[in-house]
C-alpha positions in Angstrom: -24.2 33.0 -45.9 -25.0 29.5 -46.7 -25.7 26.5 -44.6 -23.1 23.8 -43.9 -24.5 20.4 -43.8 -22.6 17.6 -42.2 -23.5 14.1 -42.8 -23.1 12.1 -39.6 -22.2 8.5 -39.9 -23.8 6.4 -37.3 -21.2 4.8 -35.1 -21.5 1.1 -34.5 -21.5 0.1 -30.9 -19.8 -3.0 -29.7 -19.7 -4.6 -26.3 -16.2 -4.9 -24.9 -15.2 -6.7 -21.7 -12.2 -8.4 -20.2 -11.8 -12.0 -21.3 -9.8 -14.8 -19.8 -6.5 -15.8 -21.4 -6.1 -19.2 -23.1 -5.9 -22.3 -20.9 -2.6 -22.4 -18.9 -1.8 -18.8 -19.8 -1.9 -15.7 -17.5 -3.0 -12.3 -18.4 -1.4 -9.0 -17.2 -3.5 -5.9 -17.4 -1.6 -2.7 -16.6 -2.7 0.9 -16.3 -0.8 4.0 -15.6 -2.7 7.1 -14.5 -1.8 10.7 -14.0 -3.6 13.9 -13.0 -1.9 15.7 -15.9 1.1 15.3 -18.2 3.4 15.5 -16.4 1.7 15.3 -13.0 1.2 13.0 -10.0 1.1 9.5 -11.3 0.5 5.9 -10.3 0.8 2.5 -11.9 -1.3 -0.7 -11.4 -0.7 -4.3 -12.6 -3.2 -7.2 -12.2 -2.3 -10.7 -13.2 -5.1 -13.3 -13.6 -5.3 -16.9 -14.7 -7.5 -18.6 -17.3 -10.2 -19.0 -14.7 -10.2 -15.2 -14.0 -8.6 -15.6 -10.6 -6.3 -12.8 -9.5 -2.8 -14.2 -8.7 -1.2 -10.8 -8.2 -2.2 -7.2 -7.9 0.3 -4.3 -7.6 0.1 -0.6 -7.3 2.7 2.2 -6.8 2.7 5.9 -6.6 5.4 7.2 -9.0 5.5 10.9 -8.2 5.6 13.4 -11.1 5.9 11.7 -14.4 4.7 11.8 -18.0 2.0 9.5 -19.4 4.4 7.4 -21.5 6.8 6.8 -18.6 3.9 5.9 -16.3 2.5 3.3 -18.7 6.0 1.8 -19.5 6.8 1.7 -15.7 3.5 -0.2 -15.1 4.4 -2.7 -17.9 7.9 -3.1 -16.6 6.9 -3.7 -12.9 4.1 -6.0 -14.0 6.4 -8.1 -16.1 9.1 -8.2 -13.3 6.5 -9.5 -10.9 5.2 -12.1 -13.3 8.8 -13.3 -13.8 9.5 -13.3 -10.1 6.4 -15.4 -9.3 6.7 -17.8 -12.3 3.5 -16.6 -13.9 4.1 -17.6 -17.5 3.3 -17.8 -20.3 1.8 -14.3 -20.2 -0.5 -12.2 -22.3 0.0 -8.5 -21.8 -2.9 -6.1 -22.4 -2.3 -2.4 -22.7 -4.8 0.4 -23.4 -2.2 3.0 -24.4 -1.6 2.8 -28.2 1.6 4.9 -27.7 3.1 2.0 -25.7 2.2 -0.5 -28.4 3.8 1.7 -31.0 7.0 2.0 -28.9 7.2 -1.8 -28.6 6.8 -2.2 -32.4 9.5 0.3 -33.2 11.7 -0.4 -30.1 13.2 3.0 -30.6 12.7 6.3 -28.7 14.7 9.5 -28.7 14.4 9.8 -24.9 17.0 7.7 -23.1 14.7 6.9 -20.1 12.0 5.6 -22.5 14.6 3.6 -24.5 16.0 2.1 -21.3 12.5 0.9 -20.2 11.7 -0.5 -23.7 14.8 -2.6 -23.9 14.3 -3.9 -20.3 10.7 -4.8 -21.1 11.6 -6.6 -24.3 14.2 -8.6 -22.4 11.7 -9.7 -19.7 9.0 -10.3 -22.2 11.2 -12.8 -24.1 11.8 -14.7 -20.8 8.1 -15.0 -20.1 7.1 -16.2 -23.6 4.7 -13.3 -23.6 2.5 -11.6 -26.1 1.3 -8.0 -26.1 -1.9 -6.6 -27.5 -3.9 -3.3 -27.5 -7.3 -3.3 -25.8 -9.9 -0.6 -25.3 -9.8 1.3 -22.0 -13.0 -0.3 -21.0 -11.5 -3.7 -21.1 -8.9 -2.6 -18.6 -11.6 -1.4 -16.1 -10.2 -3.1 -13.0 -6.7 -1.7 -13.5 -8.0 1.8 -14.5 -10.2 1.9 -11.4 -7.4 0.9 -9.0 -5.0 3.5 -10.6 -7.5 6.3 -10.2 -8.2 5.4 -6.6 -4.5 5.2 -5.9 -4.1 8.8 -7.1 -7.2 10.2 -5.4 -6.2 8.8 -2.0 -2.5 9.6 -2.0 
């Protein structure tokens, strides 16, 4: 028997936090949360302005859903609310890389996912919006609200 040596590469640490959108823009942070996959799920959307003031916060219990459906539903509802309240132009921040990849490909084998993607793309174009991936820690407020929503319902 020999020894196995593994070289560990030190990880670099970086400080991440929520940042305000550009002047005259709004920022939508969404988070979908579930207790499993699929399991009881909830979605949260928070829209803030360039001063960091909350203009709209929304949460909903979705029942039993998969993680991707929960995240896409959170995006969809958040964009619908932004459109209804005239909160544009809009920067959308999502911490689920699977959602970003679905937006890039705009294709899914599952009809319910495809339907949500097409609806989101349509609304996104009306809002002159942009989408980007952020670390989960940046979405702290939305994550916290989504977890509380599930714990108390």
